[in-house]
C-alpha positions in Angstrom: -5.0 17.3 5.7 -1.6 17.6 7.5 0.1 15.7 10.3 1.1 18.3 12.9 2.4 16.2 15.8 3.3 12.6 16.6 4.0 10.8 19.8 5.5 7.3 19.8 5.8 5.0 22.8 7.7 1.7 22.6 7.6 1.7 18.8 10.5 -0.1 17.2 13.7 1.6 18.5 11.7 4.6 20.1 11.2 4.6 23.8 9.1 7.7 24.2 9.5 10.5 21.8 7.4 13.5 20.6 7.7 15.1 17.1 6.2 18.4 15.9 5.8 19.1 12.2 5.1 22.8 11.7 5.8 22.8 7.9 4.5 20.8 5.0 7.9 19.7 3.8 10.0 17.7 6.4 13.4 16.2 5.9 14.6 13.6 8.4 18.3 13.2 8.1 20.2 10.8 10.4 22.7 7.9 10.3 21.5 4.5 9.4 19.9 2.7 12.3 18.7 5.9 13.9 15.0 5.1 13.2 14.2 7.2 10.1 12.3 4.3 8.4 10.6 3.4 11.7 9.3 7.0 11.9 7.7 6.8 8.4 6.3 3.3 9.2 4.6 4.7 12.3 3.0 7.5 10.4 1.8 5.0 7.7 0.3 2.9 10.5 -2.2 5.7 11.0 -3.5 5.1 7.5 -3.8 1.3 7.2 -3.8 0.3 10.9 -0.9 -2.1 10.4 2.7 -2.1 9.5 3.5 -0.9 6.0 6.4 -3.4 6.0 4.1 -6.4 6.6 5.4 -6.9 10.1 3.3 -8.4 12.9 2.1 -6.0 15.6 4.1 -7.8 18.2 7.2 -7.4 16.1 7.1 -3.6 16.2 6.9 -3.4 20.0 10.2 -2.1 21.3 12.4 -4.9 22.7 11.6 -5.6 26.3 8.3 -3.6 26.3 4.8 -5.0 26.5 2.9 -2.5 24.3 3.3 0.3 21.8 1.2 3.4 21.0 1.1 5.9 18.3 -0.7 9.2 18.9 -1.1 11.8 16.2 -2.6 15.3 15.7 -4.0 15.9 12.3 -5.2 19.2 10.9 -8.1 18.8 8.5 -9.8 21.5 6.4 -12.5 22.0 9.0 -11.0 21.1 12.3 -8.1 19.3 14.0 -8.5 15.6 15.0 -6.5 13.1 17.0 -5.8 9.5 16.2 -4.4 6.9 18.6 -3.4 3.3 17.9 -2.2 1.0 20.6 -1.3 -2.7 20.8 -0.9 -4.8 24.0 1.4 -7.7 23.5 0.1 -9.7 26.5 -3.5 -9.4 25.4 -2.7 -9.7 21.7 -5.2 -6.9 21.0 -4.9 -3.7 19.0 -7.3 -0.8 19.3 -7.8 2.5 17.6 -9.3 5.8 18.9 -10.5 8.7 16.8 -10.9 11.9 18.9 -10.7 9.7 22.1 -13.7 7.6 20.8 -12.8 3.9 20.5 -13.6 2.5 17.0 -15.6 -0.7 16.9 -13.3 -2.1 14.1 -9.8 -1.3 13.1 -11.0 -1.2 9.5 -13.1 1.8 10.4 -9.9 3.8 10.7 -8.9 3.2 7.1 -9.6 6.3 5.0 -9.5 8.7 7.9 -5.8 9.5 7.4 -4.5 8.8 3.9 -0.8 8.3 3.2 1.4 6.9 0.5 4.6 5.1 1.6 7.8 4.5 -0.4 10.3 2.1 1.1 13.5 1.3 -1.0 13.4 -2.3 0.1 9.9 -2.6 -1.5 11.5 -2.2 -5.0 12.6 -5.8 -5.3 9.9 -7.2 -3.0 7.0 -5.5 -4.8 8.1 -5.4 -8.4 9.4 -9.0 -8.5 6.6 -10.7 -6.3 3.1 -11.0 -7.7 1.3 -11.0 -4.3 3.0 -7.8 -3.3 2.0 -6.2 -6.6 -1.6 -7.1 -5.9 -1.2 -5.6 -2.4 -0.3 -2.3 -4.1 -3.8 -2.2 -5.6 -5.5 -3.4 -2.4 -4.0 -0.8 -0.2 -4.7 2.0 -2.7 -8.4 1.1 -3.3 -9.0 0.4 0.4 -8.0 3.9 1.3 -10.5 5.4 -1.2 -13.4 3.0 -1.0 -14.6 1.6 2.3 -16.7 -1.2 0.7 -13.5 -2.6 -1.0 -11.9 -3.6 2.3 -15.1 -5.3 3.4 -15.2 -7.2 0.1 -11.6 -8.2 0.5 -12.0 -9.5 4.0 -15.1 -11.5 3.1 -13.4 -12.9 0.0 -10.4 -14.1 2.0 -12.8 -15.9 4.5 -14.7 -17.6 1.7 -11.5 -18.6 -0.1 -10.2 -20.1 3.1 -13.3 -22.2 3.6 -13.3 -23.3 -0.1 -9.6 -24.3 0.1 -10.3 -26.2 3.3 -13.0 -28.3 1.5 -10.7 -28.9 -1.5 -7.9 -30.0 0.8 -10.2 -32.3 2.8 -11.6 -33.9 -0.3 -8.4 -33.8 -2.3 -8.3 -36.2 -5.2 -12.1 -36.8 -5.0 -15.1 -35.3 -6.7 -16.0 -32.3 -4.5 -19.8 -31.9 -4.8 -20.5 -29.2 -2.2 -18.6 -26.3 -3.6 -21.4 -24.6 -5.5 -22.5 -22.3 -2.6 -18.9 -21.2 -2.1 -18.4 -20.7 -5.8 -21.3 -18.3 -6.0 -19.9 -16.2 -3.0 -16.4 -16.4 -4.3 -17.4 -15.3 -7.8 -19.6 -12.4 -6.6 -17.0 -11.0 -4.2 -14.1 -11.7 -6.6 -15.9 -9.9 -9.5 -16.4 -6.7 -7.4 -12.7 -6.8 -6.3 -11.5 -7.3 -9.9 -13.8 -4.5 -11.1 -12.5 -2.1 -8.5 -8.9 -3.0 -9.3 -9.4 -2.5 -13.0 -11.2 0.8 -12.4 -8.3 2.0 -10.2 -5.6 1.0 -12.7 -7.5 2.6 -15.6 -7.7 5.9 -13.7 -4.0 5.7 -12.6 -2.4 4.6 -15.9 -2.1 8.1 -17.5 -0.6 9.4 -14.2 1.9 6.5 -14.0 2.9 7.1 -17.6 3.3 10.8 -17.0 5.3 10.5 -13.8 7.6 7.9 -15.2 8.2 10.0 -18.3 9.3 12.9 -16.1 11.5 10.8 -13.9 13.2 9.0 -16.8 13.2 12.1 -19.1 11.4 10.0 -21.6 14.1 7.4 -22.0 11.8 4.5 -21.7 8.0 3.9 -22.2 6.3 2.3 -19.2 3.3 0.0 -19.5 0.9 -1.4 -16.8 -1.7 -4.1 -17.1 -3.9 -6.2 -14.8 -3.9 -9.9 -15.8 -7.2 -11.6 -14.9 -9.7 -14.0 -16.6 -12.2 -11.0 -16.6 -11.3 -8.8 -19.6 -11.4 -5.1 -19.2 -14.5 -4.7 -21.4 -16.3 -7.6 -19.6 -15.9 -6.4 -16.0 -19.7 -6.0 -15.6 -20.0 -9.8 -16.3 -17.3 -10.7 -13.9 -19.3 -13.0 -11.6 -20.6 -15.0 -14.6 -17.1 -15.3 -16.0 -15.5 -16.4 -12.7 -18.2 -19.0 -12.0 -17.6 -20.5 -15.5 -13.8 -20.5 -14.9 -14.2 -22.2 -11.5 -16.3 -24.9 -13.1 -13.7 -25.5 -15.8 -10.9 -25.7 -13.3 -12.8 -27.9 -10.8 -10.9 -31.1 -11.6 -7.5 -29.4 -11.4 -8.5 -27.8 -8.1 -9.6 -31.2 -6.7 -6.2 -32.7 -7.5 -4.2 -29.8 -6.1 -6.4 -29.0 -3.1 -6.7 -25.3 -3.5 -8.5 -22.6 -5.6 -7.0 -21.7 -8.9 -9.3 -18.9 -10.0 -10.0 -15.5 -8.5 -8.4 -12.1 -7.7 -5.9 -13.9 -5.4 -4.3 -15.4 -8.6 -4.4 -12.2 -10.7 -1.3 -10.2 -11.6 -0.3 -6.6 -11.9 2.3 -6.3 -14.7 4.8 -3.5 -15.5 6.7 -3.3 -18.7 9.5 -1.0 -20.1 9.5 -0.6 -23.9 7.3 -3.7 -24.1 9.6 -5.9 -22.0 8.8 -7.3 -18.6 10.2 -4.9 -16.0 10.6 -7.5 -13.2 12.9 -9.5 -15.6 14.8 -6.9 -17.5 14.7 -3.5 -15.7 17.8 -2.2 -13.8 17.6 -1.3 -10.1 17.3 2.4 -10.9 14.5 1.7 -13.4 12.6 -0.5 -11.0 12.9 2.2 -8.3 11.6 4.8 -10.9 8.6 2.5 -11.6 7.7 2.2 -8.0 8.2 5.9 -7.4 5.9 6.7 -10.5 3.3 4.3 -9.0 3.4 6.0 -5.6 3.0 9.4 -7.0 0.1 8.2 -9.2 -1.3 6.6 -6.1 -1.2 10.0 -4.3 -2.9 11.7 -7.3 -5.6 9.0 -7.3 -6.3 9.4 -3.6 -6.6 13.1 -4.0 -9.0 12.9 -6.8 -11.2 10.3 -5.0 -11.1 11.7 -1.5 -10.8 15.4 -2.1 -7.6 15.8 -0.1 -3.9 15.1 -0.7 -2.5 12.1 1.2 0.7 12.5 3.2 3.7 11.4 1.1 6.3 9.3 3.0 9.5 8.9 1.0 12.2 6.8 2.6 15.7 7.2 1.1 14.1 7.9 -2.3 17.3 9.3 -3.9 19.6 6.4 -3.3 20.5 4.6 -6.6 19.0 7.4 -8.6 21.4 9.5 -10.8 21.3 13.3 -10.4 18.9 13.7 -13.4 16.4 11.3 -11.9 16.9 12.7 -8.4 16.1 16.3 -9.5 13.0 15.1 -11.4 11.9 13.1 -8.4 12.4 16.1 -6.0 10.4 18.3 -8.4 7.5 15.9 -8.4 7.2 15.0 -4.7 7.3 18.6 -3.7 4.3 19.4 -5.9 2.0 17.5 -3.5 0.6 18.4 -0.1 2.6 17.3 3.0 5.9 15.4 2.2 8.3 13.6 4.5 11.7 12.6 3.0 14.4 10.7 4.8 18.1 10.5 3.9 21.2 9.0 5.5 23.4 11.5 3.6 22.8 14.9 2.1 21.5 14.4 -1.5 22.8 16.4 -4.4 19.5 18.2 -4.5 19.6 20.3 -1.3 16.6 20.1 1.0 16.7 23.7 2.1 16.7 24.9 -1.5 13.3 23.2 -1.8 11.8 24.6 1.4 12.2 21.6 3.6 12.5 21.9 7.4 14.7 19.3 9.1 13.8 17.0 11.9 16.4 15.4 14.0 16.1 11.9 15.5 
């Protein structure tokens, strides 16, 4: 699977622009503010049908415009396909088309075009913020398992209803939560099991990639903190229902749900110490890069095709040794896009990259 062409209209700083990508290794070099990150964000939009930066749809519309559209040509193993996503600010509606056929739900697009995105600003945001670390797992599993996204959407709806009841009855004995508990526990157990399964599969890859990037200077660790122990994942619903009952009084006092995958945590360590507390900027960046490469390997093993790697300013704050290791790793995948504001020490042309100018 390779992206061969892209057309952006009214997306971020782009008015109307066409790109062609004849090769599988593309370097986008330009000054800061030219739109390098916006280009990668637009490509990633094709994978998850939303901004990889967490921006609202209306916020990526070019200033003064009323809509944006992203059109792509993608070469698959059997045939080429086209993908189009458009958002109308006035109507507040977004739609997606696959080969000119409108999709009934935007979620139906997820999994059609797989991509892995590395943004440097994600280093602090993701590795120091538990909700963003959970989001790493959610995006990964959603691209490889369609039922996961459905479970996640249903879980959020049930959680919102349960929280509303807790808030309305705050400080009192809430007696009508049992039906919501059963739904929340059933959906939550499936989400937790899928997250645990994904991390189990990725952990050796994360370890291996980090070892190569750091040249073995530190030992990385990764764990998923949840009330459901790894060897009890098949009993997840039962365990969550029990936990919900035990925390009922606390939830009634606070007015929100204290148990479930929305409260779990993905933890990274270096030599046994918490990475988000003790790691340097370069180490944190190396952790996120190792995760992203492991994510690409996971998607390839579960979908049968390599995702497109989107690496934004990946070499900044990495020393030459880590930069060379990172370049060696990212170029071992399928299609790769790398952006840079300045020429890195590791030359793009020496690695077979073709340049695209913005």
